[in-house]
MIDO-186178 format. One record per residue (C-alpha): residue number from 1; residue in three letters; x, y, z. Coordinates in steps of 0.2 Angstrom, whole numbers, plus 5000, padded with zeros to 4 digits. Example, Ala and Ser with C-alpha at 12.3 -4.5 7.8 and 13.67 -1.06 7.14 Angstrom:
<sites>
SITE   i  aa east north   up
SITE   1 Ala 5062  4978 5039
SITE   2 Ser 5068  4995 5036
</sites>
This chain:
<sites>
SITE   i  aa east north   up
SITE   1 Met 4171  5512 5208
SITE   2 Arg 4185  5501 5212
SITE   3 Asn 4188  5499 5193
SITE   4 Lys 4187  5519 5190
SITE   5 Trp 4201  5519 5206
SITE   6 Ile 4212  5506 5197
SITE   7 Arg 4213  5514 5181
SITE   8 Arg 4217  5531 5190
SITE   9 Trp 4230  5523 5198
SITE  10 Leu 4238  5514 5182
SITE  11 Gln 4238  5531 5173
SITE  12 Lys 4245  5538 5186
SITE  13 Asp 4257  5527 5188
SITE  14 Trp 4263  5525 5168
SITE  15 Arg 4264  5544 5169
SITE  16 Tyr 4279  5544 5183
SITE  17 Trp 4286  5530 5171
SITE  18 His 4286  5541 5157
SITE  19 Pro 4307  5546 5152
SITE  20 Glu 4301  5565 5155
SITE  21 Asn 4297  5561 5173
SITE  22 Leu 4310  5551 5177
SITE  23 Pro 4325  5559 5187
SITE  24 Leu 4340  5564 5177
SITE  25 Arg 4350  5551 5185
SITE  26 His 4339  5538 5180
SITE  27 Gln 4338  5544 5161
SITE  28 Leu 4356  5545 5161
SITE  29 Ile 4358  5526 5168
SITE  30 Val 4344  5520 5155
SITE  31 Leu 4354  5529 5142
SITE  32 Phe 4370  5522 5146
SITE  33 Leu 4361  5503 5146
SITE  34 Met 4355  5506 5131
SITE  35 Val 4369  5513 5121
SITE  36 Gly 4382  5500 5129
SITE  37 Ile 4374  5486 5136
SITE  38 Leu 4360  5483 5123
SITE  39 Pro 4373  5483 5108
SITE  40 Ala 4384  5471 5116
SITE  41 Ile 4369  5459 5120
SITE  42 Leu 4364  5460 5101
SITE  43 Leu 4381  5458 5097
SITE  44 Gly 4382  5442 5106
SITE  45 Ile 4366  5435 5099
SITE  46 Met 4373  5439 5083
SITE  47 Val 4390  5432 5086
SITE  48 Asn 4382  5416 5093
SITE  49 Trp 4369  5414 5079
SITE  50 Thr 4384  5418 5065
SITE  51 Ser 4396  5405 5073
SITE  52 Asn 4382  5392 5075
SITE  53 Gln 4378  5394 5054
SITE  54 Ile 4397  5394 5051
SITE  55 Ile 4402  5378 5061
SITE  56 Glu 4387  5371 5053
SITE  57 Arg 4391  5376 5035
SITE  58 Gln 4409  5369 5039
SITE  59 Val 4403  5354 5046
SITE  60 Thr 4394  5350 5032
SITE  61 Ala 4406  5357 5019
SITE  62 Asn 4419  5345 5025
SITE  63 Thr 4408  5328 5025
SITE  64 Met 4403  5335 5008
SITE  65 Gln 4421  5333 5004
SITE  66 Leu 4424  5317 5013
SITE  67 Ile 4409  5309 5006
SITE  68 Asn 4413  5315 4988
SITE  69 Lys 4431  5307 4990
SITE  70 Val 4421  5290 4995
SITE  71 Asn 4410  5292 4980
SITE  72 Gln 4426  5295 4969
SITE  73 Thr 4432  5278 4974
SITE  74 Leu 4417  5269 4974
SITE  75 Asp 4414  5275 4955
SITE  76 Thr 4433  5271 4951
SITE  77 Tyr 4430  5254 4956
SITE  78 Met 4413  5253 4947
SITE  79 Glu 4421  5259 4932
SITE  80 Asn 4435  5247 4931
SITE  81 Met 4421  5232 4933
SITE  82 Gln 4414  5241 4919
SITE  83 Ser 4429  5241 4909
SITE  84 Ile 4431  5222 4912
SITE  85 Thr 4415  5218 4905
SITE  86 Tyr 4419  5225 4890
SITE  87 Leu 4437  5218 4889
SITE  88 Ile 4428  5202 4892
SITE  89 Ser 4417  5203 4879
SITE  90 Phe 4429  5208 4865
SITE  91 Asp 4439  5191 4869
SITE  92 Arg 4437  5179 4854
SITE  93 Asn 4435  5164 4863
SITE  94 Val 4421  5173 4873
SITE  95 Asp 4413  5177 4858
SITE  96 Gln 4413  5160 4852
SITE  97 Phe 4406  5154 4867
SITE  98 Leu 4391  5167 4868
SITE  99 Ala 4388  5161 4850
SITE 100 Gly 4385  5142 4857
SITE 101 Gln 4401  5136 4848
SITE 102 Ser 4409  5130 4863
SITE 103 Leu 4396  5120 4875
SITE 104 Asn 4407  5108 4884
SITE 105 Lys 4409  5118 4899
SITE 106 Asn 4412  5104 4911
SITE 107 Asp 4425  5097 4901
SITE 108 Ala 4443  5102 4906
SITE 109 Ser 4452  5096 4890
SITE 110 Asp 4441  5108 4881
SITE 111 Thr 4454  5120 4875
SITE 112 Ser 4441  5134 4871
SITE 113 Thr 4433  5133 4888
SITE 114 Tyr 4451  5132 4899
SITE 115 Gln 4457  5148 4889
SITE 116 Ile 4440  5158 4894
SITE 117 Arg 4443  5152 4914
SITE 118 Gln 4461  5157 4911
SITE 119 Phe 4456  5173 4905
SITE 120 Leu 4444  5176 4919
SITE 121 Gln 4455  5172 4931
SITE 122 Gly 4471  5184 4927
SITE 123 Phe 4457  5197 4930
SITE 124 Thr 4455  5191 4949
SITE 125 Thr 4471  5191 4950
SITE 126 Val 4473  5208 4945
SITE 127 Tyr 4460  5215 4955
SITE 128 Ser 4459  5206 4972
SITE 129 Glu 4440  5216 4975
SITE 130 Ile 4433  5203 4964
SITE 131 Ala 4425  5189 4970
SITE 132 Gly 4420  5181 4955
SITE 133 Ile 4417  5182 4935
SITE 134 Leu 4402  5172 4928
SITE 135 Ile 4398  5171 4909
SITE 136 Val 4381  5166 4903
SITE 137 Asn 4374  5163 4885
SITE 138 Thr 4357  5162 4880
SITE 139 Lys 4356  5143 4880
SITE 140 Gly 4358  5144 4899
SITE 141 Asp 4377  5139 4898
SITE 142 Tyr 4391  5147 4909
SITE 143 Ile 4408  5150 4913
SITE 144 Ser 4416  5154 4928
SITE 145 Asn 4432  5155 4938
SITE 146 Glu 4425  5154 4956
SITE 147 Leu 4405  5155 4953
SITE 148 Tyr 4394  5139 4950
SITE 149 Ala 4376  5135 4950
SITE 150 Arg 4368  5127 4964
SITE 151 Tyr 4354  5119 4956
SITE 152 Asn 4351  5112 4939
SITE 153 Arg 4341  5126 4933
SITE 154 Ser 4344  5138 4917
SITE 155 Leu 4354  5154 4924
SITE 156 Thr 4343  5163 4911
SITE 157 Gln 4328  5162 4923
SITE 158 Glu 4336  5173 4936
SITE 159 Glu 4332  5191 4941
SITE 160 Trp 4347  5197 4937
SITE 161 Tyr 4349  5190 4920
SITE 162 Gln 4333  5196 4915
SITE 163 Gln 4338  5214 4923
SITE 164 Ala 4354  5214 4913
SITE 165 Ile 4344  5210 4896
SITE 166 Lys 4331  5224 4901
SITE 167 Gln 4345  5237 4901
SITE 168 Lys 4353  5232 4883
SITE 169 Gly 4370  5232 4887
SITE 170 Ile 4369  5246 4898
SITE 171 Phe 4382  5241 4913
SITE 172 Thr 4370  5238 4929
SITE 173 Ile 4374  5239 4948
SITE 174 Ile 4363  5225 4956
SITE 175 Gly 4368  5228 4974
SITE 176 His 4367  5213 4988
SITE 177 Pro 4361  5197 4978
SITE 178 Ser 4345  5189 4986
SITE 179 Gly 4340  5171 4982
SITE 180 Arg 4351  5168 4966
SITE 181 Asn 4356  5151 4961
SITE 182 Ile 4375  5155 4962
SITE 183 Thr 4387  5152 4975
SITE 184 Ser 4406  5152 4974
SITE 185 His 4419  5142 4980
SITE 186 Ala 4425  5154 4994
SITE 187 Asn 4407  5153 5000
SITE 188 Tyr 4403  5172 5000
SITE 189 Gly 4388  5178 5008
SITE 190 Glu 4374  5188 4999
SITE 191 Asp 4376  5202 5012
SITE 192 Glu 4396  5200 5008
SITE 193 Val 4395  5203 4990
SITE 194 Val 4389  5217 4977
SITE 195 Thr 4385  5211 4960
SITE 196 Val 4385  5219 4944
SITE 197 Val 4379  5213 4926
SITE 198 Arg 4378  5218 4910
SITE 199 Ser 4370  5211 4894
SITE 200 Ile 4382  5208 4878
SITE 201 Asn 4372  5212 4861
SITE 202 Asp 4377  5209 4844
SITE 203 Pro 4382  5226 4837
SITE 204 Thr 4374  5223 4822
SITE 205 Thr 4356  5215 4825
SITE 206 Gly 4356  5222 4843
SITE 207 Lys 4351  5202 4849
SITE 208 Val 4357  5196 4866
SITE 209 Lys 4371  5185 4867
SITE 210 Gly 4372  5183 4884
SITE 211 Val 4377  5191 4901
SITE 212 Ile 4392  5194 4910
SITE 213 Leu 4390  5194 4930
SITE 214 Ile 4404  5201 4942
SITE 215 Asp 4403  5200 4960
SITE 216 Leu 4414  5213 4969
SITE 217 Lys 4420  5210 4986
SITE 218 Leu 4409  5222 5000
SITE 219 Arg 4427  5226 5010
SITE 220 Val 4431  5236 4996
SITE 221 Ile 4417  5247 4999
SITE 222 Ala 4421  5244 5018
SITE 223 Gln 4439  5250 5014
SITE 224 Ala 4434  5266 5006
SITE 225 Ala 4422  5271 5021
SITE 226 Lys 4426  5264 5037
SITE 227 Asp 4443  5275 5038
SITE 228 Val 4432  5291 5039
SITE 229 Thr 4426  5297 5054
SITE 230 Leu 4414  5311 5057
SITE 231 Gly 4418  5319 5074
SITE 232 Lys 4418  5307 5089
SITE 233 Thr 4406  5292 5084
SITE 234 Gly 4399  5297 5066
SITE 235 Tyr 4402  5286 5052
SITE 236 Leu 4399  5283 5034
SITE 237 Met 4387  5272 5026
SITE 238 Val 4382  5267 5009
SITE 239 Thr 4363  5264 5003
SITE 240 Asp 4355  5260 4986
SITE 241 Pro 4344  5272 4976
SITE 242 Ser 4328  5264 4986
SITE 243 Gly 4339  5265 5003
SITE 244 His 4343  5249 5005
SITE 245 Val 4361  5247 5015
SITE 246 Ile 4373  5242 5004
SITE 247 Tyr 4388  5245 5017
SITE 248 Ala 4386  5250 5036
SITE 249 Pro 4400  5249 5052
SITE 250 Ser 4395  5235 5064
SITE 251 Asp 4394  5247 5077
SITE 252 Thr 4379  5259 5073
SITE 253 Phe 4367  5269 5078
SITE 254 Met 4353  5259 5071
SITE 255 Gln 4351  5241 5065
SITE 256 Ser 4341  5247 5050
SITE 257 Ile 4336  5261 5040
SITE 258 Pro 4320  5265 5044
SITE 259 Ala 4305  5267 5033
SITE 260 Lys 4303  5287 5035
SITE 261 Leu 4324  5288 5033
SITE 262 Ala 4324  5279 5018
SITE 263 Ala 4309  5292 5011
SITE 264 Ser 4321  5306 5015
SITE 265 Leu 4335  5299 5006
SITE 266 Arg 4325  5298 4990
SITE 267 Gln 4322  5318 4992
SITE 268 Ser 4334  5331 4984
SITE 269 Glu 4338  5339 5002
SITE 270 Asn 4356  5334 5005
SITE 271 Val 4356  5339 5025
SITE 272 Phe 4342  5333 5036
SITE 273 Thr 4338  5329 5055
SITE 274 Glu 4330  5314 5062
SITE 275 Glu 4326  5305 5078
SITE 276 Ile 4330  5288 5079
SITE 277 Gln 4328  5276 5094
SITE 278 Gly 4328  5290 5106
SITE 279 Gln 4343  5298 5097
SITE 280 Gln 4345  5315 5087
SITE 281 Leu 4354  5311 5073
SITE 282 Gln 4360  5322 5058
SITE 283 Phe 4361  5315 5040
SITE 284 Ile 4372  5323 5026
SITE 285 Tyr 4372  5312 5010
SITE 286 Arg 4378  5315 4992
SITE 287 Thr 4372  5304 4979
SITE 288 Ser 4385  5296 4965
SITE 289 Ser 4380  5302 4946
SITE 290 Tyr 4388  5284 4941
SITE 291 Thr 4383  5272 4954
SITE 292 Gly 4366  5280 4959
SITE 293 Trp 4372  5276 4977
SITE 294 Lys 4369  5288 4990
SITE 295 Thr 4384  5289 5003
SITE 296 Val 4376  5295 5019
SITE 297 Gly 4384  5303 5034
SITE 298 Val 4378  5299 5050
SITE 299 Phe 4382  5308 5066
SITE 300 Gln 4373  5314 5083
SITE 301 Phe 4367  5330 5082
SITE 302 Ser 4375  5335 5099
SITE 303 Glu 4394  5333 5093
SITE 304 Ser 4389  5347 5079
SITE 305 Val 4387  5361 5092
SITE 306 Ala 4399  5355 5105
SITE 307 Glu 4409  5370 5096
SITE 308 Ala 4395  5382 5097
SITE 309 Arg 4393  5378 5115
SITE 310 Thr 4411  5383 5119
SITE 311 Ile 4408  5397 5110
SITE 312 Arg 4392  5402 5117
SITE 313 Phe 4400  5400 5133
SITE 314 Tyr 4413  5413 5131
SITE 315 Ile 4399  5425 5124
SITE 316 Val 4390  5423 5140
SITE 317 Ile 4405  5427 5150
SITE 318 Phe 4409  5441 5139
SITE 319 Leu 4391  5448 5141
SITE 320 Phe 4393  5445 5160
SITE 321 Cys 4408  5456 5161
SITE 322 Val 4401  5470 5150
SITE 323 Cys 4385  5472 5160
SITE 324 Phe 4394  5471 5175
SITE 325 Thr 4406  5486 5169
SITE 326 Gly 4392  5495 5162
SITE 327 Leu 4381  5495 5175
SITE 328 Thr 4393  5502 5188
SITE 329 Ala 4401  5514 5175
SITE 330 Ser 4384  5520 5170
SITE 331 Tyr 4379  5524 5188
SITE 332 Gly 4394  5533 5193
SITE 333 Leu 4394  5543 5176
SITE 334 Ala 4376  5548 5179
SITE 335 Ser 4378  5553 5197
SITE 336 Ser 4395  5566 5192
SITE 337 Ile 4383  5572 5179
SITE 338 Ser 4367  5574 5189
SITE 339 Arg 4373  5578 5205
SITE 340 Pro 4380  5598 5201
SITE 341 Ile 4364  5599 5189
SITE 342 Tyr 4353  5596 5204
SITE 343 Arg 4364  5609 5215
SITE 344 Leu 4363  5622 5199
SITE 345 Ser 4343  5618 5199
SITE 346 Ser 4343  5623 5218
SITE 347 Leu 4352  5638 5216
SITE 348 Met 4339  5644 5202
SITE 349 Gln 4324  5641 5214
SITE 350 Lys 4331  5652 5227
SITE 351 Ala 4332  5664 5212
SITE 352 Glu 4314  5661 5206
SITE 353 Ser 4310  5665 5225
SITE 354 Gly 4319  5683 5224
SITE 355 Asp 4337  5677 5232
SITE 356 Met 4347  5687 5218
SITE 357 Thr 4363  5682 5229
SITE 358 Ser 4363  5665 5223
SITE 359 Arg 4380  5660 5216
SITE 360 Tyr 4388  5644 5209
SITE 361 Ile 4406  5639 5216
SITE 362 Ser 4415  5626 5208
SITE 363 Asn 4430  5623 5198
SITE 364 Arg 4424  5611 5185
SITE 365 Arg 4429  5615 5166
SITE 366 Asp 4414  5604 5157
SITE 367 Glu 4397  5609 5151
SITE 368 Val 4390  5610 5168
SITE 369 Gly 4405  5620 5175
SITE 370 Met 4400  5632 5160
SITE 371 Leu 4383  5632 5164
SITE 372 Gly 4386  5638 5184
SITE 373 Arg 4397  5652 5177
SITE 374 Ser 4383  5658 5164
SITE 375 Phe 4371  5655 5179
SITE 376 Asn 4382  5668 5189
SITE 377 Arg 4385  5680 5174
SITE 378 Met 4367  5680 5172
SITE 379 Met 4361  5685 5189
SITE 380 Asn 4374  5699 5189
SITE 381 Glu 4365  5705 5174
SITE 382 Ile 4347  5703 5181
SITE 383 Arg 4354  5713 5194
SITE 384 Asn 4360  5727 5181
SITE 385 Leu 4346  5726 5170
SITE 386 Ile 4332  5729 5186
SITE 387 Ser 4343  5745 5189
SITE 388 Leu 4344  5748 5173
SITE 389 Asn 4327  5747 5172
SITE 390 Gln 4324  5760 5186
SITE 391 Gln 4333  5772 5177
SITE 392 Lys 4323  5769 5160
SITE 393 Glu 4307  5771 5169
SITE 394 Gln 4312  5789 5174
SITE 395 Gln 4319  5793 5158
SITE 396 Lys 4301  5786 5150
SITE 397 Arg 4292  5798 5161
SITE 398 Glu 4303  5814 5156
SITE 399 Ala 4302  5809 5138
SITE 400 Glu 4283  5807 5138
SITE 401 Leu 4284  5825 5146
SITE 402 Arg 4295  5831 5130
SITE 403 Ser 4285  5823 5117
SITE 404 Leu 4269  5830 5123
SITE 405 Gln 4277  5847 5122
SITE 406 Ala 4284  5844 5105
SITE 407 His 4268  5837 5099
SITE 408 Ile 4260  5853 5094
SITE 409 Arg 4277  5856 5082
SITE 410 Pro 4270  5848 5066
SITE 411 His 4252  5857 5069
SITE 412 Phe 4261  5873 5071
SITE 413 Leu 4272  5873 5054
SITE 414 Tyr 4256  5867 5043
SITE 415 Asn 4245  5883 5052
SITE 416 Thr 4260  5893 5049
SITE 417 Leu 4261  5888 5031
SITE 418 Asp 4241  5890 5029
SITE 419 Thr 4242  5908 5037
SITE 420 Ile 4257  5912 5024
SITE 421 His 4248  5905 5009
SITE 422 Trp 4232  5915 5014
SITE 423 Met 4242  5931 5016
SITE 424 Ala 4250  5929 5000
SITE 425 Gln 4233  5927 4990
SITE 426 Lys 4227  5942 5001
SITE 427 Lys 4241  5953 4993
SITE 428 Gly 4241  5946 4977
SITE 429 Ala 4258  5936 4976
SITE 430 Asp 4250  5922 4967
SITE 431 Asp 4266  5913 4962
SITE 432 Val 4271  5914 4983
SITE 433 Ser 4256  5908 4985
SITE 434 Ser 4257  5893 4974
SITE 435 Met 4274  5889 4981
SITE 436 Val 4269  5890 5000
SITE 437 Asp 4254  5879 4996
SITE 438 Ala 4265  5866 4986
SITE 439 Leu 4277  5868 5001
SITE 440 Ser 4262  5863 5015
SITE 441 Lys 4256  5850 5005
SITE 442 Leu 4274  5844 5002
SITE 443 Phe 4277  5842 5022
SITE 444 Arg 4259  5836 5025
SITE 445 Ile 4260  5821 5014
SITE 446 Gly 4279  5819 5019
SITE 447 Leu 4274  5818 5039
SITE 448 Ser 4258  5808 5033
SITE 449 Arg 4251  5807 5051
SITE 450 Gly 4265  5796 5056
SITE 451 Ser 4263  5780 5044
SITE 452 Asp 4276  5776 5033
SITE 453 Met 4263  5768 5020
SITE 454 Ile 4253  5780 5011
SITE 455 Thr 4241  5776 4993
SITE 456 Leu 4249  5779 4976
SITE 457 Ala 4236  5794 4974
SITE 458 Glu 4246  5802 4989
SITE 459 Glu 4261  5799 4983
SITE 460 Glu 4257  5807 4966
SITE 461 Gln 4252  5821 4975
SITE 462 His 4267  5825 4983
SITE 463 Ile 4278  5821 4969
SITE 464 Val 4266  5835 4958
SITE 465 Ser 4270  5846 4974
SITE 466 Tyr 4289  5844 4973
SITE 467 Leu 4289  5847 4953
SITE 468 Gln 4279  5863 4956
SITE 469 Ile 4291  5871 4968
SITE 470 Gln 4305  5864 4957
SITE 471 Lys 4295  5872 4942
SITE 472 Thr 4295  5888 4952
SITE 473 Arg 4313  5889 4951
SITE 474 Tyr 4320  5881 4935
SITE 475 Arg 4303  5889 4923
SITE 476 Asp 4305  5884 4906
SITE 477 Arg 4319  5873 4909
SITE 478 Leu 4310  5861 4916
SITE 479 Gln 4295  5852 4909
SITE 480 Tyr 4284  5837 4916
SITE 481 Asp 4270  5825 4913
SITE 482 Ile 4264  5811 4925
SITE 483 Asp 4252  5797 4918
SITE 484 Ile 4246  5786 4931
SITE 485 Gln 4234  5773 4929
SITE 486 Glu 4216  5778 4938
SITE 487 Ser 4217  5759 4942
SITE 488 Val 4231  5757 4955
SITE 489 His 4228  5774 4964
SITE 490 Asn 4224  5765 4978
SITE 491 Val 4238  5754 4979
SITE 492 Tyr 4248  5755 4996
SITE 493 Val 4267  5763 4992
SITE 494 Met 4281  5767 5002
SITE 495 Lys 4281  5785 5007
SITE 496 Leu 4294  5797 4998
SITE 497 Leu 4299  5783 4985
SITE 498 Leu 4299  5794 4969
SITE 499 Gln 4304  5810 4975
SITE 500 Pro 4324  5804 4977
SITE 501 Ile 4324  5797 4959
SITE 502 Val 4314  5815 4952
SITE 503 Glu 4327  5825 4962
SITE 504 Asn 4342  5814 4952
SITE 505 Ala 4334  5817 4935
SITE 506 Ile 4334  5836 4939
SITE 507 Tyr 4350  5841 4947
SITE 508 His 4361  5826 4936
SITE 509 Gly 4350  5825 4922
SITE 510 Ile 4341  5840 4917
SITE 511 Lys 4351  5853 4925
SITE 512 Ala 4367  5847 4917
SITE 513 Arg 4361  5847 4898
SITE 514 Arg 4359  5863 4887
SITE 515 Gly 4340  5869 4885
SITE 516 Pro 4327  5863 4894
SITE 517 Gly 4322  5846 4897
SITE 518 Lys 4308  5835 4901
SITE 519 Ile 4303  5821 4914
SITE 520 His 4291  5808 4912
SITE 521 Ile 4283  5800 4927
SITE 522 Ser 4271  5784 4924
SITE 523 Ala 4263  5770 4935
SITE 524 Glu 4254  5755 4931
SITE 525 Gln 4249  5737 4934
SITE 526 Gln 4260  5724 4926
SITE 527 Glu 4252  5706 4933
SITE 528 Asp 4254  5705 4950
SITE 529 Lys 4266  5719 4951
SITE 530 Leu 4266  5739 4951
SITE 531 Val 4279  5745 4941
SITE 532 Tyr 4285  5765 4941
SITE 533 Thr 4293  5772 4925
SITE 534 Ile 4304  5788 4928
SITE 535 Ser 4311  5796 4910
SITE 536 Asp 4322  5812 4906
SITE 537 Asp 4331  5818 4892
SITE 538 Gly 4344  5825 4902
SITE 539 Ala 4364  5821 4902
SITE 540 Gly 4362  5803 4907
SITE 541 Phe 4376  5792 4913
SITE 542 Ser 4393  5786 4906
SITE 543 Glu 4395  5768 4902
SITE 544 Glu 4406  5767 4917
SITE 545 Arg 4395  5777 4930
SITE 546 Leu 4383  5765 4924
SITE 547 Ile 4392  5748 4928
SITE 548 Gln 4397  5755 4944
SITE 549 Ile 4380  5761 4950
SITE 550 Gln 4372  5744 4943
SITE 551 His 4386  5734 4954
SITE 552 Gln 4381  5744 4969
SITE 553 Leu 4361  5742 4966
SITE 554 Ala 4366  5723 4968
SITE 555 Glu 4371  5725 4984
SITE 556 Pro 4364  5742 4991
SITE 557 Leu 4366  5738 5012
SITE 558 Ala 4384  5735 5010
SITE 559 Trp 4386  5750 5000
SITE 560 Ile 4377  5761 5013
SITE 561 Gly 4385  5756 5027
SITE 562 Gln 4402  5760 5020
SITE 563 Gln 4412  5776 5027
SITE 564 Gly 4416  5791 5017
SITE 565 Pro 4407  5801 5003
SITE 566 Glu 4395  5794 4992
SITE 567 Pro 4395  5793 4973
SITE 568 Thr 4385  5808 4966
SITE 569 Gly 4368  5803 4963
SITE 570 Ser 4368  5785 4968
SITE 571 Tyr 4365  5788 4988
SITE 572 Gly 4346  5792 4985
SITE 573 Leu 4345  5776 4973
SITE 574 Leu 4353  5763 4985
SITE 575 Asn 4341  5770 4998
SITE 576 Ile 4327  5766 4989
SITE 577 Gln 4333  5748 4984
SITE 578 Ala 4338  5744 5002
SITE 579 Arg 4321  5749 5007
SITE 580 Ile 4311  5738 4993
SITE 581 His 4323  5724 4997
SITE 582 Leu 4321  5724 5014
SITE 583 Ala 4301  5727 5013
SITE 584 Tyr 4298  5715 4998
SITE 585 Gly 4312  5705 4993
SITE 586 Thr 4326  5704 4981
SITE 587 Ser 4315  5700 4968
SITE 588 Tyr 4308  5718 4967
SITE 589 Gly 4318  5735 4966
SITE 590 Val 4326  5749 4955
SITE 591 Gln 4333  5745 4937
SITE 592 Ile 4343  5759 4926
SITE 593 Cys 4342  5758 4907
SITE 594 Pro 4350  5772 4897
SITE 595 Arg 4339  5779 4882
SITE 596 Pro 4346  5777 4864
SITE 597 Glu 4341  5796 4861
SITE 598 Gly 4349  5802 4876
SITE 599 Gly 4344  5803 4896
SITE 600 Thr 4339  5790 4907
SITE 601 Thr 4324  5777 4912
SITE 602 Ile 4323  5770 4929
SITE 603 Gln 4308  5757 4932
SITE 604 Val 4304  5752 4951
SITE 605 Thr 4293  5736 4953
SITE 606 Gln 4283  5732 4969
SITE 607 Pro 4270  5721 4974
SITE 608 Leu 4252  5726 4973
SITE 609 Leu 4247  5729 4989
SITE 610 Trp 4228  5735 4990
SITE 611 Asn 4227  5735 5009
SITE 612 Met 4239  5741 5021
SITE 613 Pro 4252  5727 5030
SITE 614 Ser 4248  5725 5046
SITE 615 Ala 4268  5726 5050
SITE 616 Trp 4267  5744 5043
SITE 617 His 4251  5749 5052
SITE 618 His 4256  5764 5062
SITE 619 Lys 4243  5775 5072
SITE 620 Arg 4241  5791 5065
SITE 621 Asp 4241  5806 5072
SITE 622 Gln 4226  5817 5071
SITE 623 Val 4228  5834 5063
</sites>
């Protein structure tokens, strides 16, 4: 019972909050809020989202440009080192040393060895970024200007030497050296230099002749990357393809690259975010196509959205102002519209109760004022209509009395014609009797007991009666025959449809020619149409007159409504055309076709109506 009551209460409450049941003022307020404030909120959200995306793309694009510049600088250094290895391998003394012809490397008096060292010293003088150059042949002998072996162990067993041989003359970047049997006079640490190597192969046989090793000072890489700052605290770092750090500033967010970060750097994605040591860091990197190193931009994620927060703050202020202004304006505007409508509604309620003296008084020029003035005019019209209705009721009672008195007139006409017909037969006046009988049938079918639709058989009887009367007048000058299919006798047609056409054929066709004339009338079914054909061999139409009538038949209502005398012989046709168009549409109607042998043929089409349409059905008077 309780659940049923709650369900009824919820249904009732929901119906109350339906928009159609809310007061007009509340509907207008909701409408103004939806039209004004809701789009502003959506616009603010879109602007905030769009600005975040734009700022993020700009930060990424700017960082990528800086990284590309650093990569280009590092690639330039490495290309210079590669060029140096080629220049060294092309030297004649170096080529002799690699071939094993100068072996007294520790003897200062050895001219060849001295020249090689001076040659190497020239490179370190020109390129200050070079920490040392070492040349090793396949026997383990070496020559260097700054580097020497720590222990009496062949350098051909070193890992860097083996890597150079495996690359078969391709310039190879080792990175930071680790555990090698080489040191320098300046005593650079392993994390202070970057090692590059290249094997020297015989161009004919491809056999390895030796290896050139160059140590590049790390400060060169540091100079290229340390001057680049990302935001307030961001920086650039350089890693090898495996993710090991080549260069990183001393004051960084992280002391070493975590394994997860190293794995991320090996992926193809250039931008990603990681949480490291409790900080949300964003990484943007680009891999050098020449060295394979990755230059990584590292900065705190909070710095990348600082500008977006400023934009978001101004958006919130804007939305607050819009909402406040919109609420105030919508409430005031809704009240200004709903208040006069409520007033007008109360006046209508008084009118419903029967008080026709209520009037709306206001100087407003808007739609509400127009509605109020229309209400006043409506009340005046209602009062006039009430008075007019009382007068019409009185007139209606008088008209009913007159109609009752005139009801006997058609019956009196029929009975009188029948009496004349009987008297003519009694006196032997057969021609008068036949004509009166035809006239009686003509009137009886013309009135048709009040109906506007008759069967085709009745229309045929009507036109036969008309032709009998005309035959009595014109005698041998008028001949006619009627050929109507028996299958369409029960089709309903409009009353008095053929008589005007036959009348035109007699007065403007047969009468205008010399000698006797003939009229042929037929009706047949063609698909879903009933087609009448009325042909005569009379005078026919001139070409100019035919064009004029056909033009009038295209717009019969327009020509019927014109003032002045109607053109001879066209009013009946226009009347028939107008009746058919109004009843059945413009796809049916009258067509005029001149006959080559003389005369005129008129075709009338209408739909097949086997039952009387309800719109034409009227109550027939009983005879």
